[in-house]
N, C-alpha and C positions, 0 to 999 in steps of 0.2 A: 604653282607657288606650294609651298610646303604648308601643312596644316598649322595654322596659327598658334594654335595650344601646345605645338612642340618645340617654340622658340621664346618662350616668355623673357622678360626682364625682370630679376629678381632683386630686390632691393634689401640689403642686410648693413647693419651697424659696425663699423671697423674703426681702428685706432688710428687718429690721421697723423700722430707724431710718430707712428713706426711706420706708417705710409712714407712721411717725409725722410726718413733715415734711410729707409732702404731704398727711396730715390736716387738719393744725392751718392750713393756707393755703387750705382747701377753701372756696370760695365758697358752700356751701351750709350752712355754719355761720352762724349768727347771731351777731352781733357780741358779745352779752351772754352768750352761752353760757361755760362754764367749759371748757376743752381736756381731753379725756380721752384716757387711753392705749387707743386702739382696738386690738385684735387679731384675729386668725385665729382663734379659739377651735375647739375641739375641737367636732366634732359629736357629738349625743347615743348614747349607747348602750345602757347598765343602765338608767339614769333615762329612761326614754323611755316616752312614751305612744303609740308608734307603731314598735314592733320589726318585725322583717323578717316579711311574710306576702303571700301572694298577695290581693289585695283586688280584689274587681268594684265596681267604680264605681257601678253602679247600685244594688248591695245597700247602700253605704255610705249613697248618700243617702237611701235606705229607712229605714235605721237612723237617721240623724239627723232626718229627718223630724219625729218626734215622740217627742224625749227626754224624761225625766221632770223636771220643771222644780223639783223639791222640795229636791235638794241638790246640792252638788259630788261628785264622784266621788272614788275613792281611788285610791293610787299603786300601780301594778303593777309589781313588780319582775322583775329578769331572770331570778330562777330561777322564774318562776311561779309564786311563793308570793304571796299578799293578805295585808295586815295590816289590822287593825280600827282605827278610832278610839276613843280612850276613852269612857268613859260620861260624862264631862264636857264631850265635844269638841262644837261644833256641828254637828260631822257625824252624831253620833250620833243619830238620828231615825227615827222609825217608818218614815217615807218615804223612807229613804236608798235608793240604787242598790243592785244587788248587787255584792258586794265586787270581782268582777272588772273591775268598770267603770274606766276611765282618766282622767286628766286630759285635758280638751279634748272629753271627749266620745266618746272611743275605748273599745275594748274589748282584751281579749287577743287576739281575732281580726281587729280592725280598727282603723285610725289614728283620730286625733283628726279633728274635722272641718274645713273649709276655712276659711281667714280670712274670706271674703266669704259664708260660709253662717252665715245667724242662727238655725238650727235646734240646732246641736251645741252651743253653750254653756247651752241652757234657755231659760227665758222671758225675754223684754226687759223690764227691769224700770229703774227710775231711783234714782238718790240725788244730790240737790244738783244740779248742772248737766250731770250727764253721765248717758247711759243705761249700764245694766250689765245684764251676763249673770246667770245662776243661780250661777255661779262668782264673781260679784261682780268681772268685769273690766269696766274701761271699753271702751266699744263708741263707734267714730268709724263712722258708717253714712253711706252715700253710695249715690245710685240716681237713678232717673230720675222725671219726669213721665210717666204713660202714660194718654192721650196727647192731643197736641192736637185730633185730629180726634174725640175724645170728644166735644165740645162739640156735634157736629153729627150730625144723624140719618143714617141710612143710605139710608131711604125716607122721602120723597122725597131724592134727592141734596141734602144739605145744603149743599155747598161755597157758601161766601159769594159767589163770583162768578156763582151762580146764582140764579134767582126762581121757577122753576116749582113752584106748589104752595106757594108758602112762606106765604100767611097761613091756609092751612089746616092750624091749629097741633094739632088735636086728633087729626088721623091723620097721626101720624108714627112712625117705629120706629128704635129704636138699637141692635138687634140688630146683633152684629156689630163691636162697640167694644168694646175699643181695636183688636182683630182677631180674625177668625174662629177658631173653635176648631182647625181644621186647620192653621193658620199659629203657634200659640202656643207648640209645643215647640220651633220655629225662633227666634222671638223672644227667648224666655225665654233658651233655650241661649245666643244672641248676648250678652245681657246679662249673664249668669253670666261668660262669657268676658272682658266689659269689667270684671268686678269692680263692676258696679251693681246690685246687689241689693236694695236698699230702694225701694220703689215708692211715689210718691204717686199713686193712682189714682183717676182724675177720674170721678166719677158724677154728673152735672148733676141738678137736680131735675126737669128736663124730660123727663130720660131715663126717669125711675121713675114720674111722675104726669101725663103729658101729655095724657092722654085726658080730664081731669076731676078735681076734688076727690076725694079718698079712692080714685081708681080706679089701681090700681098695676099698671104692667107686668110681670107675674110672670114671662111667658117672657124677658125681659129680665135678670130678677135672676135666672133659673135659668142663664142663658148666663154672667153674672157669677160665681156660684157655680161652676160647672163650670171656668172659667178661674182664678180663684183657687186652687182646689182641685188645679192643676197647680203651684203655685208652690213648695211644699216640696220637691219632687223637683229644684229647682234653687236652693235655700237661698234663695229671695227671700220676704221678708215686706214687707207693704203696708200703709198706711192708707188711708181712704175719703176724699176730696175733694168736698165737694159744691160743684162748681166753679161761678163765676158771674164774667162780666165786665160793668159797666155793666147790672146786672139780668137782662137776657135778650138772645137772639137778635135779639126784634123790637124791642129798644131799642138795636140794634147790637152787642151783646156775645155773652154766652151765660148758661145758668145757668136762671131760672125758666121754668115753662109760659105759654103765650100767654093761658090763661084768668084768670092773676093780673091783667093789665092790666084784664079785664072787670070783675073784682071792684072795682078800684079806680076802674072808670069811664071810664076813658081807651080810645079808639078808634085800636088800633094800626095801621089802613090809613092813618090821616091823619097819621102821624110824617113823613113827607117833605115834604109840602106845608106843614105847621106848622111845620117845624124843631125838633120835638120830639125828635128823635133821628137820628143820622146812621147809615143802615142800608146796609152794602154790597150785600146782595141786591138794594136797590131803587134805591141812586143811583148809576147806572152811565150816566149822560146826558153829554154834552159839557159841559164847567165844572163837574162835580160834583169835590168835594175828593177827594184819593187815599184809600183804605181806612185807611192808618195813622191817620188822623183819630179811630179810632175811641175812644181815651182821653177823647176832649173828652165824650164823652155822660155821663160820670160828672156835668156840671154844665149838662146839657140837662133840658128838663122832664120826659121819661118816665121816665129812671132815677132823677133826682134825688126826684121826687115818689114813687115806690115805693120807694125806701129811705128816705124820712122815714115812709112809713105803717108799713113794716114794723117800724122800732125804735122809732116814737113817735108812731103813729096817734092811739092814746088820748089823748095830750097835745096835739098840734097839728091833729087832725081830728077831734075828739070825735064831731061829726055824721055822721060816715061809716059806715054800717053795709052788711053783705051777708050775706044768708041769715041775718039774725037776732044776728050778732055784730059786735061793733066791728070795723073793717077790721082793726087790728093785732093783735088776737086771733084771727081769721081766718086772715090769713096767717102769723101764726107756730105756730099751731096745726097747720095743714097742713103746715108744713115739720117739725116736730118730729115730727108724726106718720108722716110720710113715712120720715126718718132713722131713727127708732125701728125701724119695719116692717124696713127693710132691715139693720138691726143684728140684730134676732132671725131673718132668714132667713139673717144670716152668722155667727151666734153659734158654729157649730160648726168653723169653720174656722180651723185654727191660724195661716195665714197674716196673718190680719189683727189689727193690734196696737192700733187705734185708728180715730178718727176727726176729722176736721178741722170746726170751727164753719161755717165759710164763708170761701170765698175773697176775698182783699182786701175787707173788708167798708167800704162807703163810708157815710159819714155823711148823705150826700143833702143837704138842707137846713139839718139841724141844726147849731145853731153858726155859720151863716154871718151874720157882722157887716154886711156891705153888699150888700143886693139889687140893689143899681143897678151895681154892678162887682165881678166877681171880681179876686181877689188874683193879681196877675200871676207873682210868687214861687214860689205853690204851686198853681197850676193852668196847664195847657197852654191856651193861646190858638193855635188851628189852623183854618183853615176858618172856616167860620160859626160867631162866637162873641158870641152874645147873652147879656145880663145875665140875673140871675134873674127881676128884674120882666119884661124883655122878652120871655122864654121863655113868663110868664105870659100876657102878652097877646097873642103869638103864638096859642097853644094855645087863647086863647078866641075866635079868628077875627079878629083884626086883622092888618091888613099893615103891617110895619115895615122902615124902613131898617136893616141889620144889619150889623157889621163883619166884614171878611174879611181873615185874617192868613196870611201866608207864612212860609216859613223865610229867615232872615236870618242877619247876622254882626255882632258878636259875641253878640248875645242871639239865642236860638233861632228867632225868630219876630218880625214886625213887622206893622203894619196896613197894609194895601195898597190897600182901597177898601171899600165898603159895597154893598150890593145888598139891593133888595126882596124880602122873604119872605112868602108866603102872599098873595100878589096876588089868590088865588081867596077868599079869607075863610073857609076851612074851619076848623072847629072838632075839636080832638083830645079833646074829651070827648065822651061817648056822648049826655050828656043836655044838650050844647050850650053849658054854662057851666062855667068854671073853677073847682075845689073851693077854691083858695086865695082866690078871688074871694068864694065863699060864706062862708068863715071870717072875712071883714074884712082879709085881708092887704094888698090893693089893690082899686082902682076905677078908673074912667074919668072923668078929668077932662070936666066937662060943656060947659066953655069951650072947650077947645084939642082935645078928642077923644082925647087921648093917656092913656097908664097914668100912675096915679097911685099912690104910696106912702103907705099908709095906718098901717101898724106897722112900721117899721124894724126893730125889734128883734123881731121877731115869734118869730124861730126861735133864738134866743138867752136868752130867759127863758120860764118857766112863762105862757103867755097867761092864764091863769086867776089866778095868784097872784104873778107878777112874779120870784118866784124865779129867779136865774140856773140856765142848764141847760150840761151838758157832755154830749158823744156819747157817751162812755166810760162815763158811769153806765148808758144805755140798752144798750149793748152788753154791759156785764158783766151786767147782769139777764138777759140772753138767754144770755149763756155759760153762766152757772147753771142756766139751764132745760135747755138741751141736753146739758150734762154730766149731769146726773140722767137723763135721758131715756137716752143712751146707755149711761152706767155701770149702769143699772137693768137692762140686758140682758147687757152685758158688762161687770164688775164691775173687771175690770182694764185695762180700755182706756184707753189714752192720748187725751187731747182735745188738740188741737192748734190754738193761735190765732193769730194775727198780724195787723198793721195792713196798710194797702196801703203802697206802696213809699215810701220817705222821710218815713213819718209814726212817730211816736214810739211805743212801746207803751203800750197802756192801763194804769194805775196800779190795781194789786190793792189792794182795803180790806178789812180785816177783815169775815170774813162770805162773800166770795168764794169761790167752790169752788176749792180747792187739789189735790184729789185728780188725781195723773197729768195735771197741766196741762204742755203743752210748747209755749214758744214758737217759732213758726214765721213768723217775718219773711221778707219777700222782698227781694232786691236785684239791680238791673240797672246797668249803666253806660249812664244814661238819656240822656246825651248823643249816644253812639256809636250806641246803639239808634235814637233818634231820625232821625239823619242818615244812619244805615245805612252808617257808613263806618269806618275803621281802619286806621292806617298805622303803629302804633306811636310816632308822633312826639310828638303831643300828647292827653292826656287832660283832663279837667276834672272837680272834684269838684261834681256836682250838687248833693249833698246840702248843702254848705257854702253855696253860691250860694241855694239856696231859703232860707237863713235869714240872706240879704245879706253872705255873704262876699265880699271884693273879688274880682273876676274874675282878677286879675293872681296873687294868691296861692291862688286855686284852680285855677291851671294849671300841669301835670305836664308835662315832658318825658321822652322815651325810654321804652323798656320796663321800665327800673328805676322811672321816675316813676310810671308804669301801675300798677306792683306796690305802690308804697307809696302810692298813691291808693287803689287798691281797699282795701289792708290796713287803711289810717286808716279809709275808711268804715265797712267791716265790723266794725272794733273800736268803734266808736260805737254801732251797731245791737247789738251784743251788750252793749256796757256798761248801755245805756239799757234794754234788755230785762232782764237780771238787777236792774237798779235798780228798774224799776217791776212786773215780774210778780215777781220773786222768783228765788231761785236755783233755776231749775228748768231743764231739758234744754233747750236750744236747736238748731233745727233750719232751716236757710235752704231755705225751701220751694219757691222757685223760684231760679233763676240760669242764667245762660247767654248767647249771643250770635247775633245773626241770622247766618243764612248767605249770604243776599244782600247782604253789603257790598260795598263797592266797585263799583259799579254791575255784580253778578253776574259779574264777572271770573273769578271760580272755576269758574262754572258752563261756561266756553267752555274755559279752559286745564287745567282737573282740578287746579289748583294752590292748595291750601287753607292756603298758609304762613302768610297774615295771619291767617286764622281761628285757626290754631293758636297763634300769638302771642298774641292776644287772648285765647282760652280760658284758654291757661295762666296769663296774669295774672288772671285771675277765680279760675281755682282754687287759685293760689299763696296767692292772699289768702284763701280759705277754709280752706286747709290752715294756713296761718300764724295764726290765729286758733282752730285747734281746732274747727271748725264740722263738722257733720253737713250734709249738704245734698243735695237732689234735682234733677239738672239739668232745665232746660226745653228742649226734651222730646227723646222718642222717638216719633215718628210714623210708624207702617208704611205711610202712604199718601203720604207727602212725594215732592214730584218738583219738578222746575227750572222749572214751568211756573207752578205755582199753590202751590208751597210748600207750608205747611201747611193750605192750602185753608180758610183763615179769616182774612179781615181782612186780607189781603196779608202775613201773618206768615210767615216762614220760618226757625225756629228748630231743626228736629230735627237730632239728632247721627246721623241716619238717612235715607237717602232712596233710592229707586228709580233715580233719575240720578247718584247719587255715585260717582266712581272711587276705587278703593282698593288699595293700601293708599296713605295720603297722603304725599307727597314729604317726606323728611328736611329739615330745617333746616340750612342752611350753617354754616359758621363764623361768618361775619357775621351771623349772625341773619335771614338773607333765604332765601326758597324755593330748594331746590337741584334742584329740578325731579324728572321721573321718576313717572310713573303707571299704573295698570293698566285694565283696560277697566271699563265701568260694569256694574250689575247686568244692564241691557238688553241689553249686548252679551256676557253670558257664554256665551250660545247661540252657533251661528253666525249667527242674527239672533234679537235680544231680542224684536222685534214678532212675528215668525214663530210663536215656539217660544211665546209668550203666547198667541195667537189659537190656534194649533193645539191646545194642551193646554187651553184653556177650552173649544173647540170639544168635545174628548173628554169632558171634565168632563161639559157639558152633556148627552151622549150617555148618561153613566152607565159611562163609563170610567174606568180609573186616570188619576190626574194627574200621573204621570211615564210618560211615553210615550217610545220609541224609535220613530223614522222609519225604517224600515228598506225601505220602497218607493220614498218619494221620493227623486228622483235630483238630484247637486249641480246640474244645470242646472235642473231645475223650481225649486228653492230660490234658485238666482240670479235666476230670471225675475220672481219673485213680491217679491223682496225690498223694492223702491222703494215699491211700491203699499203694503205691509204698514205700513212704516215711517210713511210718511203717514198711515193710519189710525191708528196708534197716539197719534201726536203729536198729531192733532187731536182726539183722546177728551176731553171736559170731565170725565169721571168717574173719578177713582182710586178709585171704591169697588169695581168691578167686576174690578179687575186683582189678580191672585193672585202671591204671591210663589214662585219655583220654586226647589225645589235641583235643580242640572241634574246630566246623568250624569257628567260630567267634574270630579269634585270632587278637590282636592288629596288625597294620600295620608293617612291617619290620623295617621302620624308628623310631620307638616308641623304643627308648633305654633305657629308665628312668624307675621311680618305678612302671611304667604300663604295664612293658614288661610281656608278657604271663609267662616267667622263674621264677617269682617271686610269682606266685600264688602258696599258700601252705607253703611260708617260714614262720617263727615266728621270731619275734624281728630282724628283717633284719636291722633295722638302728644300732643295734650294731655287728650284725653278719657280714655284708659286709660291708669292712672298707678299705681305702687305705693303702699300705703298700709297702715298699721297699724290694722286692724279691730277687733281683741280686745285690748287691753292689761292685763297683771296688775299694774296701778298707775295713777297719774294721769298723763297725757300733759301734757309741758312745751314739745315743739316738732316740726313737722313740716315738711320741706322736700324738694320735688324739683325738681331742675334737668333738663328734658327736652332742654336740649342736650348735656350730659354723662351724662344717666340715672343721675346720683348722686341717691340716697335716704337722707335721714340723720333718725331719729327719736330722740326723748329722752323719757324719762319718769322718774319717780321711785315710789318704794314710797311706799304711803298712810303719812301719818303717823302714825295711829294703829296697832291692832295689825294686823301686816302681812296682810293677806288680798287674794286669795284665799290658801287654805293648807291643808295638809294637817297634822294634829297626829299625831305617829307615838309610839303607846303601848309600842313594843317594844323591850325592852333591848338587844336585837342591835345592835352596832356595826360599822361599816365599819372595815375595817383601812388605810385609805388617807385623805389630806386631799382637801381642795377642789381642791389644786393640783395632785392627782394624781402625787404623788412617790412612791407606793408602788403595788403591783400593781393593775393595772387588770383588767377581766373577762377580758381575751384575753392576760393577761401571758405573756411569753416564758418559756422556761426560760433559765438561764443560757447555754446553748449557743447560743440565738437572739439574746440581745443583742448589742449592737454592741461592739464590742473598747474603745471608748473610755467604757464607761459609757451612753451616751445611749441614747433610745429611739428604736427605727427609726419611720419614718412609719406604719407600721401601728398602733403602740401609742401614738402621739399621736392618731390618728384615734377610735381605741377605747377611749381613756381618757374616765372618766367620774366624775360628784361623788361616788356611792355605788355600792357592791355590798353586795348584799344589804339588809337594813333599815337605814335611818340610826338614829342613836342617839336615846335618849326625849327627849323635849321638842324636837325639831328640827323645824324650819317649812320646807316647800317650797312655793313658788310655782307655781302653774299656769303653761300656757304663754302669751305673748304670740303673737299671730298675725299674721303680716305679708302681705299680698296682694303677689305678684311676678309682673307680667303677662309670660306669655311672648311678647306681642306684642313688646316692647323686649328683652327678653334672650334669646330662643332662638336667636338668631344669634351673638349677643355672648358667651355665659357671663356669669355672675354671680360677684363677689368679693365675700363677705360678711364684715364685719369689727364684733365688739360688743366692749363694754367690760369684760364679766365673764360669766362663764357658759357655757352649752351652747347648741347650735342643731341645728335639723335642716331642710333643705331638702326638699319633696317638688315635683317639678316638675309632674307631672301633677295636681296639687290647686292648682299656683301660689300655693303658701304655703311660707311661713317661719315656723317653730315655734321659739321662743326662750325658755330658761329662765334667768333671771338668777342670779346666786350671793349677791350680797352682799344680805341680809335686813334691814338695819338702816333703820329707819323714816327716810323722806326720802332714801334713797340713791337717785344719778341713775345711768341705763342709757342708753346711745346703741348704736343698730344701724344700720350704713352699709351699704348697696348699691351696687354699682357695676358696670358693665360689667367684664370682664377686661381687666387691664391690658398683658398681655401674651400671646405664643404659649403655647399647653398643648400638651404631648404627652409622650411616653415613657414614660407609665404607663399600662399596661393595666388597666380595671377593670370590674368588673361591678357595676350598681347594681339595687337593689331598691326598685320606687317611687322611682326617683331618689335615693333617699337613703341607704341603709344599705349598707355596704360589705362584700360579705360574701368577697372576695378582692383582696387589692392586693399587686402586685410590683413593687418599684422598679425602676426602669431602672438601666443602668450608668452613664448621663451625668448622673444626679442625684445631689447630695450631700447628705447627711443634715445637717440646720442644727435644733438645739435651740430656737434662740431664736425662731422664728416658723415655722409651719405656714398657708400660704396654701390656702385650700379655693375651689376655682373649679369652678362647674358649666356643663357644657356640655349 
């Protein structure tokens, strides 16, 4: 914890009229919002779940890590007495907590939990479209995908630009994913500081069952258990993502083990020559398409066949058997058993809240109406672009001319030429004949020798009955099976489901699994991602264009236009999700931006200004739609050379090569410049430091070593050679991230903190948000140019919950307005001559003293994350519409308790940097919040109209 004297709350007088005028004209307010009279309310004193106490942060984390989820806690009064709920109260249960427990998870000795700690409020549950905690507060959760490198084995090095040992798919190892245990505390601590504590943890099928059907990698699972077991210490919860892209690494993506192709009868060593897949590891010759062509694998033979067999092999390939089982049953059973086994192993871990069904499930050929031509509006034409029929023929050993598409404007791509594929007449099938040919889908025209389509509607109707078929029915049948399998082990587990980007959610029908379903779509600005460019001038509504919208009406100009564009697209995603899936929680499982935009200029200049603007537009749209989300992605091995080391992608908000802090944005909205050294440069020479420490570790020494013997001359002589060595290293997986000896002092909690090193576009990534809301959220807006955050919510329209029913007849002698005696009421001699309260009285005034009157209901706190990254240097000014608040800087948390308990009553919280100089009032802070001493300065006049509380 930082020194308490370094974070005082300074009280000074302000003009309330000016404040109200500026609030009403603030751009942070939505035009549809009704203006509210915001004021600098009194901070908590007697009605507080966090009275002055010396608190060990580690003890707090341990305490909050395993709360009793059975019931809300009770209100602890300033006189240290507790009151009990009445027998009829919903709080009076056999499993209720001890009476000294306080709202927000605190006790008489320890404050409530952090806004971004998902343990302090008890078990995460749901109600309608919202996540809730055990105190019935609405949760707005955010975090990261952890992480992109988890798609790849560590042994052999799975980076997609390498191919050594690539086809030896059974002898691989994923130990060390997402990062080694000895780096976990550092990365988790960084995520906690950034407020990104809800994790989508990638665990591909291949990582668990690569050695063969039913053979699980228990050592890898052990490492996951150890890693997840650390999460409560940092307030982190997670859900498991069985991640896949284009089915498998061997069909150009990630996910399934290599032996699944063998089960289907496919020869994965022939995918390149037959055009069955574009695989970065094997497609590295001159003239090959760039690695970002990987999404086109969804329409190529290998991935489309595997998805079709997985979802509907019984229907479309009834003759295909493997090890005595129909191929669909074999594949689905292995998948279900694998993740049921993982759920069993993880069942004792508090951090795991659920399992996703499958990342971006693709239908394969199911529902494909035209086997001779893919739809340009819904599929990516890029690089080699065969039709389904052409893919069948190529895999069967035929050589064909295939269209090659390249980037263009105004359409994303255009046909450039054709080229002959499979000139060597290789077969992609182990038995030499196409499975779809065996099932009568196509044949070879005897006269022309060309492929002929025999059953054009094969994948749109049941081949046996002619009944029309829909992919969603196959998908939901599997969702039902998967949900039952996971919840048989973890009854309260959430099950996350979502379509591929730009596709609507499946429609839930009567009888489909409903228990703890979470709608988890993905969203990206696909145009900017595909072109890897963003300058804030023009964006396009790809969602609308894919549905036939006119290109001009789907074009938006400027940063305001980008935010409007993104907000509208996400609003459609949310609306269709709630319509099709039902009123269930929604979490955007993937969103983010490529960091290698604009020809990687930022990698040379260190200026991430455009990235910040881009990501701010994305996250502003998430917030304005009140969406939970997990950013893609946090990658501990990212670097500027190979990015995320997978198919040319570079999305990570952390990089070994990133300078920090990122430059502030100028008034005109463009980068203002100014950077700090990269992680590699933090030591006198990063490469030298890495190599020297790695050598010591290999010899069994300490990972943190001081070089007392080597002279500066020796260091300078060796610098150039060692820099070249580290830069030419193709493997990121043997690099360790070190915490260097010259860390900033513990009280440096702002932008220069050691844990910000390596972050990218942090001005947009790190932002305030209301994590736990004592009501229903209405709007959320953060302007990162002014650093003003405005959040509005309302009381529940039914019985105001969460609440505490007070049964004692004892009443307070003062009103909500604090017009009578406060907790520390002055004697007549201490009162001001004009009868007004002193600044001390105003700060110490509180809603209740002693027990509230019988029948009174009090809401639990709303908790807001206030990142020190933005506000440590500026100070914080807090305005609220009603009620009281308490800010604890060390916890980066604002606790707010509203006063108006009327159902539907609206409350507003506004946070902004200090608007003017603060000084003249010495103060001492306890946990950066509770004023134990306050002496007015001679040059500060008393003003009873408004007290401005500014935290420095």
